C-alpha positions as CSV (number, residue, x, y, z in Angstrom):
1,M,-12.9,25.8,-71.9
2,A,-15.8,25.0,-69.1
3,K,-15.0,27.5,-66.1
4,A,-13.7,24.7,-62.7
5,T,-15.1,25.2,-59.7
6,T,-13.8,23.5,-56.3
7,R,-15.9,22.6,-53.8
8,F,-15.4,20.3,-50.8
9,V,-17.1,16.7,-49.9
10,C,-17.9,14.4,-47.5
11,Q,-16.8,10.9,-47.9
12,Q,-19.6,9.5,-45.6
13,C,-22.6,11.5,-46.1
14,G,-21.7,13.8,-49.3
15,H,-22.4,16.7,-47.7
16,V,-20.9,20.0,-49.9
17,E,-19.1,23.1,-48.6
18,P,-17.3,25.7,-50.3
19,K,-14.4,25.7,-47.8
20,W,-12.6,22.9,-46.1
21,A,-13.5,22.3,-42.4
22,G,-11.7,20.0,-40.3
23,R,-15.4,18.3,-39.3
24,C,-18.7,17.9,-41.7
25,P,-21.3,19.4,-39.8
26,S,-23.8,17.5,-41.6
27,C,-22.2,13.8,-39.9
28,S,-19.5,14.9,-38.0
29,E,-17.7,12.7,-38.8
30,W,-13.7,14.0,-38.7
31,N,-10.9,14.8,-41.9
32,S,-14.2,13.6,-44.1
33,L,-14.0,16.7,-46.9
34,V,-12.3,16.2,-50.6
35,E,-11.8,18.4,-52.5
36,E,-13.2,18.4,-56.3
37,A,-13.4,20.2,-59.2
38,V,-16.3,20.3,-60.3
39,R,-16.9,21.3,-64.0
40,E,-20.2,24.1,-65.0
41,A,-21.2,21.6,-68.5
42,K,-24.2,19.6,-69.3
43,T,-23.9,16.4,-67.8
44,L,-23.9,12.8,-68.7
45,T,-27.3,12.5,-67.0
46,A,-28.9,15.4,-68.7
47,Q,-27.5,14.1,-71.9
48,I,-28.9,10.5,-71.7
49,R,-32.2,12.0,-70.5
50,A,-32.2,14.6,-73.2
51,G,-31.2,13.1,-75.8
52,G,-27.5,14.4,-77.2
53,S,-25.3,14.8,-79.8
54,S,-23.2,11.9,-78.6
55,F,-26.7,10.1,-77.5
56,S,-29.5,10.6,-79.7
57,H,-31.5,7.8,-79.4
58,M,-30.7,7.3,-75.8
59,G,-34.0,8.4,-74.4
60,A,-37.1,10.4,-74.2
61,A,-37.2,13.9,-71.9
62,Q,-39.4,14.1,-69.2
63,S,-42.7,13.5,-69.8
64,R,-45.6,16.1,-69.4
65,P,-47.5,16.2,-66.4
66,R,-50.7,14.7,-66.6
67,P,-53.6,14.0,-64.3
68,I,-53.5,11.0,-62.1
69,T,-56.8,9.8,-64.0
70,E,-55.4,9.7,-67.3
71,I,-51.9,7.9,-66.3
72,E,-52.9,3.9,-67.7
73,I,-50.4,1.2,-65.9
74,S,-49.2,-2.0,-68.0
75,E,-48.2,-4.7,-66.2
76,R,-44.9,-5.3,-66.0
77,E,-44.0,-8.9,-66.2
78,R,-41.5,-10.1,-64.6
79,Q,-38.5,-12.0,-65.8
80,S,-36.7,-14.9,-64.2
81,T,-33.2,-16.0,-63.2
82,Y,-33.5,-19.1,-63.6
83,I,-32.2,-19.1,-60.2
84,P,-34.9,-20.1,-57.4
85,E,-33.3,-18.3,-54.5
86,F,-32.0,-15.1,-56.1
87,D,-36.3,-14.7,-58.2
88,R,-37.4,-15.1,-53.9
89,V,-35.7,-12.5,-53.3
90,L,-36.3,-10.1,-55.7
91,G,-39.7,-10.6,-55.5
92,G,-40.6,-13.2,-58.7
93,G,-38.0,-11.8,-60.7
94,I,-36.8,-9.1,-62.7
95,V,-38.8,-6.1,-63.2
96,P,-38.1,-4.1,-67.2
97,G,-36.2,-1.3,-66.4
98,S,-35.0,-1.3,-62.7
99,L,-32.0,-0.7,-61.1
100,T,-30.3,-3.8,-58.4
101,L,-27.5,-3.0,-56.2
102,I,-25.4,-5.8,-54.9
103,G,-23.5,-5.9,-51.7
104,G,-21.3,-7.2,-50.0
105,E,-17.7,-8.2,-48.8
106,P,-14.9,-9.2,-50.6
107,G,-14.7,-12.8,-51.5
108,I,-18.1,-13.3,-50.7
109,G,-19.1,-14.3,-54.1
110,K,-21.0,-11.5,-55.5
111,S,-18.8,-11.6,-58.9
112,T,-19.9,-15.5,-58.6
113,L,-23.3,-14.6,-58.7
114,M,-22.9,-11.8,-61.3
115,S,-21.1,-14.4,-63.6
116,M,-23.9,-17.1,-63.2
117,L,-26.9,-14.4,-63.5
118,C,-25.5,-13.6,-66.5
119,G,-24.8,-16.6,-68.4
120,N,-28.5,-17.8,-67.8
121,L,-29.3,-14.4,-68.9
122,A,-27.7,-14.8,-72.1
123,S,-29.2,-18.5,-73.1
124,K,-33.1,-17.8,-72.0
125,Y,-33.5,-13.6,-73.0
126,G,-30.4,-13.0,-75.8
127,T,-27.4,-10.3,-75.2
128,T,-26.1,-9.3,-71.5
129,L,-23.4,-7.0,-71.6
130,Y,-20.8,-7.5,-68.6
131,I,-18.9,-4.9,-67.3
132,S,-16.3,-4.6,-64.7
133,G,-13.8,-2.4,-64.1
134,E,-11.6,-4.6,-61.5
135,E,-11.2,-8.1,-63.9
136,S,-10.0,-8.4,-67.5
137,V,-12.1,-10.2,-69.3
138,E,-9.6,-13.3,-69.4
139,Q,-10.7,-13.9,-65.4
140,I,-13.8,-13.2,-66.0
141,K,-13.8,-15.7,-69.0
142,L,-12.0,-18.1,-66.5
143,R,-14.6,-17.9,-63.7
144,A,-17.2,-18.7,-66.4
145,V,-16.1,-21.4,-67.5
146,R,-15.7,-23.1,-63.7
147,L,-19.3,-22.1,-63.4
148,D,-20.8,-23.5,-66.9
149,A,-21.9,-19.9,-68.2
150,L,-20.9,-19.6,-71.3
151,H,-22.8,-18.4,-74.3
152,K,-22.2,-16.7,-76.9
153,D,-24.9,-13.5,-76.3
154,L,-22.7,-12.7,-73.1
155,L,-20.8,-9.9,-73.7
156,L,-18.0,-9.1,-71.4
157,A,-15.8,-5.5,-71.2
158,S,-13.4,-3.8,-69.5
159,E,-14.4,-0.1,-69.1
160,T,-14.6,2.0,-66.4
161,D,-16.1,5.4,-68.1
162,I,-19.6,5.7,-68.2
163,G,-20.1,7.4,-70.8
164,V,-18.4,4.7,-72.7
165,I,-20.4,2.2,-71.3
166,A,-23.9,4.5,-72.8
167,G,-22.4,4.1,-75.6
168,F,-22.0,0.2,-75.7
169,V,-25.4,-0.2,-74.3
170,E,-27.0,2.3,-77.3
171,Q,-24.5,0.5,-80.5
172,L,-24.9,-3.3,-78.7
173,R,-28.6,-3.0,-77.4
174,P,-28.2,-5.7,-74.8
175,K,-31.4,-6.8,-72.9
176,Y,-29.7,-6.6,-69.5
177,L,-26.8,-4.7,-67.8
178,V,-23.5,-5.8,-65.0
179,I,-21.8,-3.2,-63.8
180,D,-19.0,-5.1,-61.8
181,S,-18.1,-2.6,-59.4
182,I,-20.5,1.0,-58.8
183,Q,-17.1,1.9,-56.9
184,T,-14.9,1.8,-59.9
185,M,-17.0,3.8,-62.2
186,I,-15.6,7.6,-63.5
187,S,-18.2,9.6,-65.0
188,P,-16.2,11.9,-67.1
189,D,-18.5,15.4,-65.3
190,V,-16.7,15.0,-62.2
191,D,-13.0,15.8,-61.7
192,S,-12.4,13.1,-58.8
193,A,-10.7,9.7,-58.0
194,P,-13.4,6.6,-58.3
195,G,-15.5,6.0,-55.7
196,T,-15.9,9.1,-54.4
197,V,-19.1,10.5,-53.4
198,S,-19.3,12.2,-56.4
199,Q,-18.2,9.6,-58.4
200,V,-20.3,7.3,-57.3
201,R,-23.2,9.3,-57.5
202,A,-22.7,10.9,-60.7
203,A,-22.2,7.3,-62.1
204,T,-25.2,5.9,-60.3
205,S,-27.4,8.9,-61.5
206,A,-26.5,8.3,-65.2
207,L,-27.1,4.4,-65.1
208,A,-30.3,5.3,-63.5
209,A,-31.4,7.1,-66.3
210,L,-29.8,4.3,-68.5
211,A,-31.9,2.5,-67.2
212,K,-35.1,4.0,-67.0
213,G,-34.9,5.4,-70.7
214,K,-34.1,2.1,-72.7
215,R,-35.7,0.3,-69.5
216,I,-32.7,-2.1,-69.2
217,P,-32.7,-3.7,-65.9
218,I,-29.0,-3.0,-64.2
219,F,-27.7,-4.7,-62.0
220,L,-25.3,-2.7,-59.5
221,V,-22.5,-4.7,-57.4
222,G,-20.8,-2.7,-54.7
223,H,-18.9,-3.5,-51.9
224,V,-18.9,-2.2,-48.2
225,T,-17.3,-0.7,-45.6
226,K,-16.0,-2.6,-42.5
227,E,-19.1,-1.4,-41.0
228,G,-21.0,-3.1,-42.7
229,A,-22.9,-0.9,-45.0
230,I,-22.8,-0.6,-49.1
231,A,-19.3,1.5,-49.7
232,G,-20.2,5.7,-50.6
233,P,-22.8,7.8,-50.0
234,R,-26.1,6.7,-47.7
235,V,-27.6,8.6,-51.5
236,L,-26.4,5.7,-53.5
237,E,-29.2,3.2,-51.8
238,H,-32.2,5.6,-52.4
239,M,-30.7,6.0,-56.1
240,V,-31.6,2.4,-57.1
241,D,-35.4,0.6,-56.8
242,T,-33.3,-2.3,-55.2
243,V,-30.8,-3.1,-52.6
244,L,-29.4,-7.0,-52.1
245,Y,-26.7,-7.7,-49.3
246,F,-24.9,-10.9,-49.8
247,E,-23.8,-11.6,-46.5
248,G,-22.3,-14.6,-44.3
249,D,-19.0,-15.8,-43.4
250,A,-16.3,-16.4,-46.4
251,H,-14.9,-19.3,-44.8
252,L,-18.1,-20.8,-44.3
253,T,-20.3,-23.0,-46.5
254,Y,-23.4,-21.2,-46.7
255,R,-24.2,-17.3,-47.8
256,I,-26.9,-15.5,-47.5
257,L,-29.5,-13.2,-49.9
258,R,-31.6,-10.3,-48.4
259,A,-33.5,-7.4,-49.2
260,V,-33.8,-4.2,-47.5
261,K,-35.3,-2.1,-50.1
262,N,-37.4,-3.5,-52.9
263,R,-39.5,-1.3,-55.1
264,F,-41.4,-4.5,-56.8
265,G,-41.5,-6.7,-53.9
266,S,-41.1,-7.8,-49.9
267,T,-37.7,-7.3,-48.3
268,D,-38.7,-9.9,-45.8
269,E,-37.2,-12.6,-47.9
270,L,-34.1,-14.6,-47.6
271,G,-32.3,-16.4,-49.9
272,I,-29.9,-19.6,-49.3
273,F,-27.1,-20.1,-51.1
274,E,-24.6,-23.4,-50.8
275,M,-21.1,-22.3,-52.2
276,R,-20.0,-25.2,-54.1
277,S,-16.8,-25.7,-57.0
278,E,-19.1,-25.6,-59.4
279,G,-20.5,-22.0,-57.5
280,L,-23.1,-21.0,-56.3
281,V,-26.6,-23.6,-55.5
282,G,-29.7,-22.9,-53.8
283,V,-30.7,-24.6,-50.8
284,E,-33.8,-26.1,-51.2
285,N,-34.4,-27.2,-47.2
286,P,-32.3,-24.8,-45.1
287,S,-33.5,-26.0,-42.1
288,A,-32.2,-29.5,-42.3
289,A,-29.4,-27.8,-43.6
290,F,-28.7,-25.0,-40.3
291,L,-29.6,-28.3,-38.2
292,A,-27.5,-30.7,-39.8
293,E,-24.9,-30.9,-36.9
294,R,-26.8,-29.9,-34.0
295,P,-25.2,-31.6,-31.2
296,I,-28.3,-33.9,-30.0
297,G,-28.7,-34.2,-25.6
298,S,-26.1,-31.1,-25.1
299,P,-26.7,-28.3,-22.2
300,G,-27.2,-24.8,-24.2
301,S,-28.3,-25.8,-27.6
302,T,-31.8,-25.4,-28.5
303,V,-34.0,-24.9,-32.0
304,T,-36.8,-22.1,-32.7
305,A,-38.6,-21.2,-35.7
306,T,-38.2,-18.3,-37.9
307,M,-39.7,-16.8,-40.3
308,E,-38.3,-14.9,-42.9
309,G,-40.3,-13.9,-45.6
310,S,-42.9,-16.5,-46.2
311,R,-40.8,-19.6,-45.6
312,A,-40.1,-20.8,-42.3
313,L,-36.8,-21.5,-40.7
314,L,-35.7,-24.0,-38.1
315,V,-32.6,-22.7,-36.5
316,E,-30.4,-24.1,-33.5
317,V,-29.2,-21.4,-31.0
318,Q,-26.7,-22.4,-28.5
319,A,-25.2,-21.0,-25.6
320,L,-22.9,-20.9,-23.5
321,V,-22.1,-19.7,-19.4
322,A,-19.1,-19.9,-17.7
323,Q,-17.5,-18.4,-14.4
324,S,-16.1,-14.9,-15.4
325,Y,-12.9,-13.8,-14.0
326,L,-12.8,-10.3,-15.4
327,T,-14.2,-7.3,-13.9
328,S,-17.1,-6.7,-16.0
329,P,-18.2,-10.5,-17.8
330,R,-18.4,-10.5,-21.7
331,R,-22.0,-10.9,-22.8
332,V,-20.8,-11.7,-26.8
333,T,-23.5,-12.7,-29.5
334,N,-23.4,-13.6,-32.9
335,G,-26.5,-13.7,-34.6
336,V,-28.7,-12.1,-32.3
337,H,-28.9,-8.7,-32.0
338,R,-26.7,-7.8,-28.3
339,D,-29.6,-6.0,-26.7
340,R,-32.3,-8.4,-26.9
341,V,-30.2,-11.1,-25.1
342,A,-29.4,-8.2,-22.8
343,L,-33.1,-8.0,-22.0
344,V,-33.4,-11.7,-21.8
345,L,-30.6,-12.2,-19.1
346,A,-32.5,-10.1,-17.2
347,V,-36.1,-11.5,-17.1
348,L,-34.1,-15.1,-15.9
349,E,-31.9,-13.3,-13.2
350,K,-35.1,-11.0,-12.1
351,R,-37.4,-13.4,-12.3
352,L,-36.0,-17.0,-11.7
353,G,-32.8,-16.1,-9.7
354,L,-30.3,-17.2,-12.0
355,S,-27.0,-15.4,-10.7
356,L,-25.6,-14.3,-14.0
357,A,-24.0,-11.6,-12.7
358,N,-20.2,-12.8,-12.5
359,M,-20.8,-15.1,-15.7
360,D,-19.2,-14.5,-19.0
361,V,-22.3,-15.3,-21.7
362,F,-21.6,-16.8,-25.4
363,V,-25.4,-16.7,-27.2
364,S,-24.9,-17.5,-30.8
365,V,-27.1,-19.0,-34.0
366,A,-25.6,-21.5,-35.8
367,G,-25.3,-21.1,-39.0
368,G,-24.3,-18.0,-40.6
369,V,-28.2,-17.1,-39.8
370,R,-29.2,-14.0,-38.4
371,V,-32.6,-13.9,-36.4
372,E,-34.3,-10.4,-36.0
373,E,-38.0,-11.2,-34.5
374,P,-38.6,-11.7,-30.7
375,S,-40.4,-15.1,-30.9
376,A,-36.7,-17.2,-31.2
377,D,-36.3,-15.3,-27.1
378,L,-37.7,-18.3,-25.2
379,A,-35.4,-21.0,-27.4
380,I,-32.8,-17.7,-25.9
381,A,-33.4,-18.1,-23.1
382,L,-33.9,-22.1,-22.3
383,A,-30.3,-22.5,-23.9
384,V,-28.8,-20.1,-21.4
385,A,-30.9,-21.6,-18.8
386,G,-29.8,-24.8,-19.6
387,S,-26.5,-24.2,-20.3
388,F,-26.0,-22.3,-16.6
389,L,-27.8,-25.3,-15.4
390,D,-25.8,-27.9,-17.3
391,R,-29.3,-29.5,-18.2
392,P,-30.6,-30.2,-22.0
393,V,-33.8,-29.6,-23.2
394,G,-36.4,-32.4,-22.7
395,G,-37.0,-34.2,-26.0
396,N,-37.0,-33.1,-29.6
397,H,-38.5,-29.9,-29.2
398,V,-38.6,-26.7,-30.6
399,F,-39.4,-23.4,-28.5
400,L,-41.1,-20.9,-29.6
401,G,-42.6,-17.3,-28.0
402,E,-41.5,-13.2,-27.5
403,I,-40.6,-13.2,-23.1
404,G,-41.5,-9.6,-21.8
405,L,-40.2,-7.8,-19.1
406,A,-42.0,-9.1,-16.7
407,G,-41.3,-12.9,-17.5
408,E,-44.5,-13.7,-19.5
409,V,-44.4,-15.6,-22.9
410,R,-45.7,-13.5,-24.7
411,S,-47.4,-15.0,-28.7
412,C,-45.7,-14.9,-32.3
413,T,-48.1,-15.3,-36.1
414,Q,-48.1,-17.6,-37.8
415,I,-47.4,-20.3,-35.6
416,E,-49.2,-23.1,-38.1
417,K,-46.0,-22.4,-40.8
418,R,-43.7,-22.6,-37.3
419,L,-44.7,-26.0,-36.5
420,R,-45.3,-27.5,-40.1
421,E,-41.7,-26.8,-40.6
422,A,-41.1,-28.9,-37.6
423,A,-42.6,-31.1,-37.9
424,G,-41.9,-31.9,-41.7
425,L,-37.9,-32.8,-40.2
426,G,-39.5,-35.1,-37.4
427,F,-39.8,-33.0,-34.2
428,G,-41.7,-34.7,-31.7
429,G,-43.1,-31.5,-30.0
430,A,-43.2,-27.9,-29.4
431,I,-43.2,-25.1,-26.3
432,L,-45.1,-22.2,-27.5
433,P,-47.0,-19.4,-25.8
434,Q,-50.2,-20.6,-24.3
435,K,-52.5,-18.1,-26.4
436,N,-51.1,-19.7,-29.8
437,I,-52.5,-23.0,-28.9
438,G,-55.8,-23.7,-30.9
439,R,-57.3,-24.4,-34.0
440,E,-54.6,-23.2,-35.5
441,T,-52.0,-25.4,-34.0
442,Q,-54.5,-28.6,-34.7
443,G,-54.0,-31.5,-36.7
444,I,-49.9,-30.7,-37.3
445,G,-49.1,-33.9,-35.3
446,L,-46.6,-32.8,-32.8
447,D,-47.0,-32.9,-29.1
448,L,-47.9,-29.2,-27.9
449,S,-47.1,-27.6,-24.5
450,G,-48.1,-24.4,-23.5
451,V,-46.7,-21.1,-21.1
452,E,-47.5,-18.4,-20.0
453,T,-44.5,-17.7,-18.3
454,V,-40.5,-18.4,-18.7
455,R,-40.5,-20.0,-14.8
456,Q,-42.8,-22.8,-16.7
457,A,-41.3,-23.8,-19.7
458,V,-37.7,-23.5,-17.7
459,E,-39.7,-26.6,-15.7
460,K,-41.4,-28.3,-18.1
461,A,-37.7,-28.5,-21.0
462,L,-35.1,-28.7,-18.1
463,L,-37.0,-30.3,-15.1
464,A,-39.1,-32.3,-16.7
465,P,-38.4,-35.6,-14.2
466,Q,-39.4,-33.2,-11.3
467,A,-42.2,-30.8,-12.7
468,N,-43.0,-29.2,-9.0
469,A,-39.7,-28.5,-8.0
470,P,-37.6,-25.3,-7.7
471,V,-36.0,-23.9,-10.0
472,K,-32.5,-23.7,-8.5
473,T,-30.4,-20.6,-8.6
474,T,-26.7,-21.8,-8.4
475,R,-24.7,-23.7,-10.9
476,D,-24.9,-27.6,-10.3
477,E,-20.8,-28.6,-10.2
């Protein structure tokens, strides 16, 4: 029998210590070191890579070093998932031998998306193996019936042992493999509970060797922690080729698929789905969907155009400014960075004289979209100023521009795509940085108004009847 050794592994960062300590010396997390017994034996990953007695045909040994000039590059032909929004986020389709991790909160729709994916792959390409460590095969079939994902080449199994799953792959030779979820998988090399750092790392390492050796695309489903990160060690995200996050409120209609790592494509693309009774349906015109319930002529509501990869999205920015009765007024944000909103509020107070110090300020992007880029600063500023002055923005306009600390409005990129998206949805004009008005903005069909400062934007958008009137510094009663 192989000799067993004991070690203590941090469940947050994966750091290993020979003895227990109350605090991890690597990540400084308290009470995160857990005792694990590790056997000194040939690992399953090594067997898969080198070819052992149990897996004699699982893969070849590591190739010898060769001069870079002698290495031939083979074109990796992508295969479509027949889910356009999914293909967009992957970078055009599935790459052979790729390892993709999909994370999301419980109930967000990860298993629904995987069931739809497996149904499409089985019907178009052949044998697809779906392994679930959480549900029975009967539960999976009930969901597949609802999603119309039944096909004879879709094979189901309820299993958690990576060694057994590797045997399935060797016997069935599937074209695709889906693991739901990686936190439930166990490796025979590690004597610890499922979901621990050692188990997740060992299982992922074995599956990565399987994907590369057999050229089988593998999809891993992962849970997320309460902080929003994928459960398990951070090294898990480094071991895979692509990391996708499935986001959205389980109580809302729309779901967003976002790539945070992609070795075969861009991480800027966004996939938008609508949850229906028949499953997840791609949203062909997300801008119209996000603006469908926008209140017209309401103070504190503005529209901006944000870029998500190659796609321009129109989103509504809402702000509410109310008298605060707390010692420290609240600053609540949803869909935008709180620090970015704090910067905009500071500029409004310093450069325009708006008295916001004793006000509660709430800023939200409607529809569950998260806006990362600073080109939404002007829309945030006008929404806050409009709510403070209790005046709606004038006209059917979109607002674009980054705000600097001096109160200037800076130019934004890809202005033509943003404006064409606005024109396509029937907007009549746009207030944007003066430097963005040029050849690219001609012939779009919008009434463009260039501004250089936030004060100019507020006067044009909120004080249009009195274009030369000063900005009021107190709230209208």
